[in-house]
N, CA, C and O of each residue as an XYZ file, in Angstrom:
540
protein
N       1.142     -8.976    162.231
C       2.442     -9.598    161.228
C       1.057    -10.351    160.328
O      -0.010    -10.853    160.684
N       1.673    -10.137    159.116
C       0.796    -10.933    158.174
C       1.259    -12.283    158.180
O       2.489    -12.237    158.208
N       0.858    -13.456    158.166
C       1.610    -14.757    158.097
C       1.902    -15.507    156.837
O       2.565    -16.541    156.746
N       1.263    -14.782    155.794
C       2.100    -15.067    154.522
C       2.325    -13.939    153.538
O       1.746    -12.856    153.447
N       3.474    -14.549    152.705
C       3.442    -13.453    151.987
C       3.933    -13.659    150.238
O       4.732    -14.515    150.617
N       4.069    -13.640    149.291
C       4.667    -13.718    148.136
C       5.744    -13.234    147.618
O       5.668    -12.096    147.153
N       6.853    -13.857    147.563
C       8.157    -13.293    146.966
C       8.518    -13.968    145.882
O       8.772    -15.171    145.820
N       8.538    -13.190    145.034
C       9.208    -13.375    143.784
C       8.502    -14.906    142.845
O       9.184    -15.706    142.203
N       7.445    -14.937    142.977
C       6.124    -15.828    142.920
C       6.027    -16.888    143.784
O       5.240    -17.747    143.387
N       6.633    -17.148    144.971
C       6.651    -18.011    145.741
C       6.167    -17.709    147.088
O       6.569    -16.794    147.806
N       5.094    -18.734    147.409
C       4.376    -18.597    148.673
C       5.099    -18.877    149.916
O       5.656    -19.967    150.051
N       5.150    -17.714    151.117
C       6.290    -17.864    151.867
C       5.323    -18.013    152.981
O       4.231    -17.481    152.783
N       5.510    -18.691    154.232
C       4.577    -18.901    155.260
C       5.771    -18.164    156.492
O       6.969    -18.447    156.491
N       5.217    -17.343    157.327
C       6.160    -16.732    158.118
C       6.378    -17.642    159.131
O       5.614    -18.482    159.606
N       8.208    -17.198    159.560
C       8.521    -17.853    160.636
C       8.008    -17.665    161.934
O       8.188    -18.597    162.717
N       7.349    -16.565    162.377
C       6.839    -16.448    163.546
C       5.324    -16.258    163.497
O       4.889    -15.177    163.100
N       4.264    -17.494    163.973
C       2.920    -17.330    163.611
C       2.593    -16.933    165.057
O       3.222    -17.684    165.802
N       1.976    -16.192    165.637
C       1.280    -16.037    166.941
C      -0.252    -16.230    166.583
O      -0.763    -17.031    167.367
N      -1.061    -15.787    165.726
C      -1.926    -16.024    165.795
C      -2.279    -16.665    164.505
O      -1.281    -16.843    163.806
N      -3.864    -17.236    163.746
C      -4.225    -17.592    162.377
C      -5.310    -16.481    162.218
O      -6.025    -15.828    162.978
N      -5.105    -16.568    160.922
C      -6.257    -15.735    160.424
C      -7.552    -16.803    160.082
O      -7.529    -17.984    160.430
N      -8.569    -16.237    159.413
C      -9.713    -17.091    158.726
C      -9.151    -18.185    157.883
O      -8.305    -17.985    157.011
N      -9.681    -19.408    158.192
C      -9.108    -20.668    157.602
C      -7.885    -21.027    157.197
O      -7.579    -21.701    156.214
N      -6.952    -20.357    158.310
C      -5.429    -20.712    158.094
C      -5.199    -21.821    159.156
O      -5.724    -22.036    160.248
N      -4.295    -22.403    158.495
C      -3.762    -23.985    159.087
C      -2.415    -24.256    159.623
O      -1.537    -24.430    158.778
N      -2.039    -24.334    161.036
C      -0.730    -24.466    161.349
C      -0.281    -25.742    160.949
O      -0.801    -26.760    161.406
N       0.688    -25.773    160.092
C       1.411    -27.325    159.744
C       2.491    -27.208    160.733
O       3.233    -26.226    160.768
N       2.594    -28.306    161.616
C       3.926    -28.539    162.449
C       4.292    -30.219    162.426
O       3.468    -31.090    162.149
N       5.854    -30.480    162.816
C       6.193    -31.473    162.762
C       5.906    -32.322    163.933
O       5.827    -31.530    164.872
N       5.706    -33.531    164.375
C       5.032    -34.374    165.567
C       5.778    -35.748    165.243
O       6.526    -36.137    164.347
N       5.275    -36.242    166.282
C       5.555    -37.588    166.394
C       4.571    -38.530    166.238
O       3.721    -38.425    167.122
N       4.359    -39.409    165.454
C       2.874    -40.215    165.164
C       2.291    -40.658    166.589
O       1.172    -41.163    166.504
N       2.875    -40.564    168.004
C       1.909    -40.688    169.112
C       1.352    -39.513    169.527
O       0.675    -39.426    170.551
N       1.650    -38.400    168.628
C       1.046    -37.169    169.169
C       1.236    -36.485    170.358
O       0.516    -35.597    170.815
N       2.472    -37.052    170.935
C       3.004    -36.270    172.052
C       3.384    -34.812    172.011
O       4.554    -34.590    172.324
N       2.673    -33.818    171.705
C       3.293    -32.517    171.413
C       4.095    -31.769    172.799
O       3.608    -30.870    173.485
N       5.098    -32.244    172.939
C       5.864    -31.741    174.433
C       6.914    -30.671    174.124
O       7.447    -29.996    175.004
N       7.214    -30.544    172.629
C       8.023    -29.521    172.299
C       8.252    -28.804    171.041
O       8.067    -29.477    170.026
N       8.611    -27.596    170.889
C       8.953    -27.138    169.800
C       7.437    -26.648    168.899
O       6.551    -26.063    169.521
N       7.313    -26.889    167.747
C       6.265    -25.760    167.049
C       5.096    -26.751    167.357
O       3.949    -26.327    167.212
N       5.340    -28.329    167.864
C       4.343    -29.187    168.206
C       3.490    -28.396    169.701
O       2.298    -28.097    169.761
N       4.456    -28.223    170.700
C       3.710    -27.544    171.991
C       2.973    -26.657    171.715
O       1.871    -26.597    172.260
N       3.532    -25.362    170.435
C       2.875    -24.474    170.223
C       1.487    -24.784    169.805
O       0.427    -24.313    170.218
N       1.783    -25.908    168.663
C       0.137    -25.872    168.267
C      -0.638    -26.347    169.192
O      -1.788    -25.931    169.332
N      -0.128    -27.252    169.923
C      -1.205    -27.953    171.085
C      -1.344    -26.742    171.918
O      -2.183    -27.124    172.735
N      -1.118    -25.796    172.161
C      -1.237    -24.802    173.232
C      -1.858    -23.561    172.947
O      -2.467    -22.759    173.656
N      -1.497    -23.594    171.478
C      -2.201    -22.006    170.662
C      -3.290    -22.493    169.775
O      -4.197    -21.664    169.697
N      -3.450    -23.365    169.215
C      -4.176    -23.872    167.562
C      -5.180    -24.670    167.980
O      -6.320    -24.589    167.523
N      -4.733    -25.698    169.097
C      -6.017    -26.766    169.404
C      -5.620    -28.297    168.720
O      -6.369    -29.244    168.483
N      -4.200    -28.159    168.508
C      -3.467    -29.690    168.265
C      -4.160    -30.739    169.274
O      -4.223    -30.387    170.452
N      -4.622    -31.843    168.959
C      -4.903    -32.707    170.047
C      -4.009    -33.452    170.362
O      -3.461    -34.078    169.454
N      -3.593    -33.626    171.636
C      -2.659    -34.776    172.450
C      -2.910    -36.148    171.984
O      -3.986    -36.543    172.433
N      -2.341    -36.987    171.278
C      -2.426    -37.847    170.971
C      -2.711    -38.540    169.242
O      -2.812    -39.651    168.722
N      -2.753    -37.118    168.834
C      -3.187    -37.277    167.351
C      -1.785    -36.685    166.809
O      -1.297    -35.580    167.046
N      -1.220    -37.850    165.926
C       0.177    -37.301    165.250
C       0.182    -37.416    164.203
O       1.300    -37.587    163.716
N      -1.037    -37.396    163.222
C      -1.039    -36.697    162.091
C      -2.692    -36.514    161.529
O      -3.695    -37.219    161.638
N      -2.434    -35.320    160.944
C      -3.602    -34.918    160.309
C      -4.373    -33.728    160.859
O      -4.186    -33.391    162.029
N      -5.088    -33.180    160.209
C      -6.234    -31.977    161.046
C      -6.810    -32.242    162.015
O      -7.785    -32.994    162.020
N      -6.142    -31.461    163.439
C      -7.197    -31.167    164.603
C      -6.865    -29.616    164.826
O      -5.906    -28.920    164.492
N      -8.051    -29.360    165.526
C      -8.451    -27.750    165.652
C      -7.970    -26.770    164.701
O      -8.827    -26.579    163.838
N      -6.908    -26.065    164.526
C      -6.327    -25.018    163.469
C      -5.145    -25.429    163.101
O      -4.246    -24.620    162.875
N      -4.938    -27.041    162.962
C      -3.522    -27.396    162.898
C      -3.351    -28.617    161.909
O      -4.404    -29.049    161.438
N      -2.362    -29.137    161.587
C      -2.027    -30.179    160.774
C      -1.130    -30.799    161.001
O      -0.095    -30.475    160.419
N      -1.088    -31.921    161.899
C       0.274    -32.881    162.440
C       0.828    -33.539    161.306
O       0.169    -34.305    160.603
N       2.208    -33.215    161.081
C       2.848    -33.969    160.301
C       4.367    -34.527    160.831
O       5.357    -33.855    161.123
N       4.173    -36.098    160.847
C       4.903    -36.996    161.666
C       6.255    -36.761    160.966
O       6.422    -36.780    159.747
N       7.150    -36.548    161.855
C       8.590    -36.351    161.377
C       9.627    -37.059    161.922
O      10.783    -36.937    161.518
N       9.214    -37.983    163.045
C      10.249    -38.662    163.913
C      10.406    -40.152    163.374
O      11.271    -40.855    163.894
N       9.750    -40.576    162.534
C       9.830    -42.380    162.168
C      10.495    -42.141    161.299
O      10.115    -42.989    160.491
N      11.264    -41.583    160.811
C      12.602    -41.773    159.905
C      12.057    -41.296    158.538
O      10.847    -41.264    158.314
N      12.901    -40.962    157.716
C      12.770    -40.016    156.191
C      11.760    -40.503    155.177
O      11.204    -39.774    154.356
N      11.506    -42.292    155.363
C      10.760    -42.891    154.203
C       9.305    -42.216    154.889
O       8.689    -41.462    154.135
N       8.800    -42.416    156.098
C       8.031    -42.483    156.814
C       7.327    -40.891    156.559
O       6.153    -40.819    156.195
N       8.027    -39.831    156.749
C       7.913    -38.442    156.566
C       7.533    -38.415    155.297
O       6.410    -37.934    155.145
N       8.108    -38.784    154.266
C       8.089    -38.583    152.755
C       6.602    -39.005    152.423
O       5.951    -38.338    151.618
N       6.074    -40.104    153.039
C       4.846    -40.701    152.874
C       3.954    -39.607    153.825
O       3.183    -38.873    153.206
N       3.997    -39.525    154.698
C       3.133    -38.136    155.617
C       3.018    -36.928    155.194
O       2.088    -36.206    155.555
N       4.240    -36.430    154.112
C       3.728    -35.070    153.274
C       2.940    -35.358    152.098
O       2.316    -34.464    151.526
N       2.933    -36.895    151.598
C       2.333    -36.655    150.381
C       0.655    -36.926    150.709
O      -0.224    -36.649    149.893
N       0.375    -37.572    152.181
C      -0.720    -37.473    152.648
C      -0.977    -35.902    152.898
O      -1.859    -35.528    152.124
N      -0.601    -35.059    153.556
C      -0.562    -34.124    153.500
C      -0.827    -33.094    152.099
O      -1.599    -32.136    152.070
N      -0.025    -33.548    151.058
C      -0.467    -32.772    149.933
C      -1.712    -33.168    149.581
O      -2.327    -32.183    149.173
N      -2.331    -34.091    149.550
C      -3.670    -34.373    149.150
C      -4.624    -33.994    149.790
O      -5.702    -33.859    149.211
N      -4.486    -33.688    151.296
C      -5.501    -33.085    152.036
C      -5.573    -31.822    151.694
O      -6.716    -31.367    151.638
N      -4.372    -30.844    151.354
C      -4.452    -29.792    151.049
C      -5.161    -29.513    149.579
O      -5.722    -28.449    149.316
N      -5.054    -30.604    148.677
C      -5.479    -30.214    147.388
C      -7.034    -30.563    147.708
O      -7.829    -30.018    146.942
N      -7.551    -31.330    148.651
C      -8.719    -31.332    149.029
C      -9.714    -30.395    149.516
O     -10.934    -30.382    149.356
N      -8.843    -29.519    150.219
C      -9.179    -28.437    151.097
C      -8.577    -27.061    150.485
O      -7.697    -26.382    151.016
N      -9.241    -26.788    149.241
C      -8.703    -25.634    148.431
C      -9.357    -24.036    149.478
O      -8.858    -22.915    149.380
N     -10.330    -24.345    150.231
C     -10.697    -23.227    151.149
C      -9.875    -22.807    152.104
O      -9.806    -21.653    152.527
N      -9.037    -24.040    152.573
C      -7.789    -23.860    153.637
C      -6.509    -23.227    153.243
O      -5.989    -23.520    152.167
N      -6.005    -22.423    154.013
C      -4.538    -22.028    153.367
C      -3.742    -22.496    154.659
O      -3.969    -22.143    155.816
N      -2.587    -23.521    154.135
C      -1.688    -24.549    155.186
C      -0.394    -23.559    155.186
O       0.257    -23.189    154.209
N      -0.200    -23.226    156.609
C       1.201    -22.442    156.492
C       2.179    -23.424    157.402
O       2.035    -23.693    158.595
N       3.082    -23.825    156.614
C       4.056    -24.942    156.816
C       5.279    -24.259    157.506
O       5.888    -23.303    157.028
N       5.580    -24.922    158.783
C       6.514    -24.708    159.668
C       7.868    -25.422    159.186
O       7.642    -26.477    158.592
N       8.874    -25.172    159.276
C       9.843    -25.814    158.988
C      10.015    -27.422    159.429
O      10.945    -27.847    160.115
N       8.977    -28.175    158.916
C       8.760    -29.228    159.901
C      10.208    -30.170    159.602
O      10.840    -30.113    158.547
N      10.629    -31.196    160.999
C      11.456    -31.954    160.546
C      12.987    -31.410    160.765
O      14.009    -32.082    160.901
N      12.823    -29.933    160.758
C      14.281    -29.299    160.990
C      14.576    -29.106    162.252
O      15.662    -28.544    162.393
N      13.930    -29.401    163.385
C      14.169    -29.318    164.754
C      14.289    -30.311    165.602
O      15.415    -30.797    165.499
N      13.654    -30.830    166.383
C      13.863    -31.600    167.154
C      14.269    -33.183    166.564
O      14.929    -34.114    167.025
N      13.430    -32.934    165.173
C      13.426    -34.666    164.371
C      14.935    -34.460    163.787
O      15.534    -35.521    163.610
N      15.707    -33.175    163.432
C      16.994    -33.248    163.077
C      17.650    -33.457    161.719
O      18.825    -33.764    161.519
N      16.700    -33.240    160.826
C      16.910    -33.134    159.636
C      16.850    -31.559    159.131
O      16.280    -30.581    159.613
N      17.839    -31.759    157.731
C      18.232    -30.270    157.379
C      16.974    -29.842    156.521
O      16.159    -30.719    156.232
N      16.782    -28.606    156.120
C      16.054    -28.097    155.096
C      16.422    -28.765    153.667
O      15.549    -29.091    152.864
N      17.853    -28.940    153.428
C      17.798    -29.568    152.144
C      17.369    -31.010    152.259
O      17.082    -31.442    151.142
N      17.229    -31.871    153.176
C      16.635    -33.083    153.265
C      14.913    -33.055    153.030
O      14.262    -33.783    152.281
N      14.480    -32.094    153.823
C      13.238    -32.210    154.079
C      12.192    -31.390    152.643
O      11.150    -31.742    152.090
N      13.224    -30.039    152.438
C      12.218    -29.237    151.403
C      11.766    -29.847    150.055
O      10.838    -29.411    149.373
N      12.637    -31.042    149.725
C      12.480    -31.569    148.399
C      11.220    -32.421    148.669
O      10.643    -32.709    147.620
N      10.689    -32.859    149.682
C       9.696    -33.505    149.862
C       8.168    -32.935    149.438
O       7.219    -33.527    148.924
N       8.348    -31.377    149.918
C       7.479    -30.374    149.450
C       6.775    -30.178    148.278
O       5.647    -29.697    148.162
N       7.784    -30.730    147.109
C       7.744    -30.220    145.645
C       5.984    -29.951    145.265
O       5.419    -28.964    144.794
N       5.583    -30.969    145.598
C       4.106    -31.119    144.624
C       3.439    -30.222    145.580
O       2.686    -29.435    145.006
N       3.483    -30.086    146.952
C       2.404    -28.869    147.684
C       3.092    -27.758    147.544
O       2.357    -26.816    147.837
N       4.027    -27.445    147.273
C       4.589    -25.831    146.736
C       3.653    -25.783    145.260
O       3.325    -24.624    145.006
N       3.285    -26.537    144.501
C       2.415    -26.143    143.481
C       0.890    -26.089    143.817
O      -0.026    -26.013    142.998
N       0.817    -26.130    144.831
C      -0.862    -25.633    145.429
C      -0.852    -24.154    145.843
O       0.066    -23.603    146.451
N      -2.036    -23.567    145.416
C      -2.162    -21.949    145.636
C      -2.143    -21.973    147.134
O      -1.562    -21.068    147.734
N      -2.768    -22.994    147.812
C      -3.542    -22.623    149.414
C      -2.136    -23.157    150.395
O      -2.285    -23.305    151.608
N      -0.730    -23.431    149.697
C      -0.024    -24.108    150.793
C       1.252    -22.912    150.395
O       1.723    -22.418    149.371
N       1.467    -22.804    151.934
C       3.071    -21.754    152.039
C       3.808    -22.205    152.672
O       3.459    -22.503    153.814
N       5.277    -22.491    152.207
C       5.847    -22.943    152.828
C       6.979    -21.694    153.712
O       6.936    -20.470    153.584
N       7.876    -22.464    154.543
C       8.789    -21.447    155.171
C       9.773    -21.196    154.048
O       9.947    -21.861    153.027
N      10.432    -19.999    154.491
C      11.612    -19.281    153.588
C      12.881    -20.136    153.462
O      13.647    -19.910    152.525
N      13.228    -21.396    154.617
C      14.072    -21.874    154.147
C      14.076    -23.057    153.388
O      15.090    -23.558    152.902
N      12.858    -23.530    153.281
C      12.353    -24.695    152.151
C      12.515    -24.133    151.012
O      13.350    -24.648    150.268
N      11.741    -22.868    150.517
C      11.832    -22.155    149.277
C      13.204    -21.601    148.768
O      13.447    -21.276    147.606
N      13.936    -21.555    149.678
C      15.452    -21.101    149.259
C      16.133    -22.768    148.938
O      16.836    -22.781    147.927
N      16.048    -23.703    149.432
C      16.412    -25.059    148.917
C      15.756    -25.316    147.638
O      16.496    -25.625    146.704
N      14.536    -25.247    147.434
C      13.740    -25.554    146.343
C      13.956    -24.906    145.077
O      13.949    -25.521    144.011
N      14.173    -23.513    145.198
C      13.994    -22.838    144.247
C      15.786    -22.072    143.819
O      15.853    -21.010    143.201
N      17.000    -22.799    144.253
C      18.325    -21.830    144.406
C      18.514    -21.679    142.920
O      19.440    -20.997    142.482
């Protein structure tokens, strides 16, 4: 199964990523302590090399994005992620619905944080974020 698709000009990341292609990075929500005990964080740790104790940034074939420390903190983390993606055009970032699981946010709250990232050709967002951003 492909991890990415282009739909009406929007880059969409699959909501079921079982393996990564060359240069693909799995972007998941974490806590700042990097305790990857559940959800996509657990999956990233067990399948794609997310390091225990690293709650933000690139490790293995993943990018940890802290989502449990509040909305302002998450917004700042998304800005840092966007800058990382901008600095690494050779990588393809597959963003999961970060913040919308254990952290308890809705796509309506989180998707707008990714507006700048959505403009980058190497960032693919989940369909639920695209639906909110491009209604």
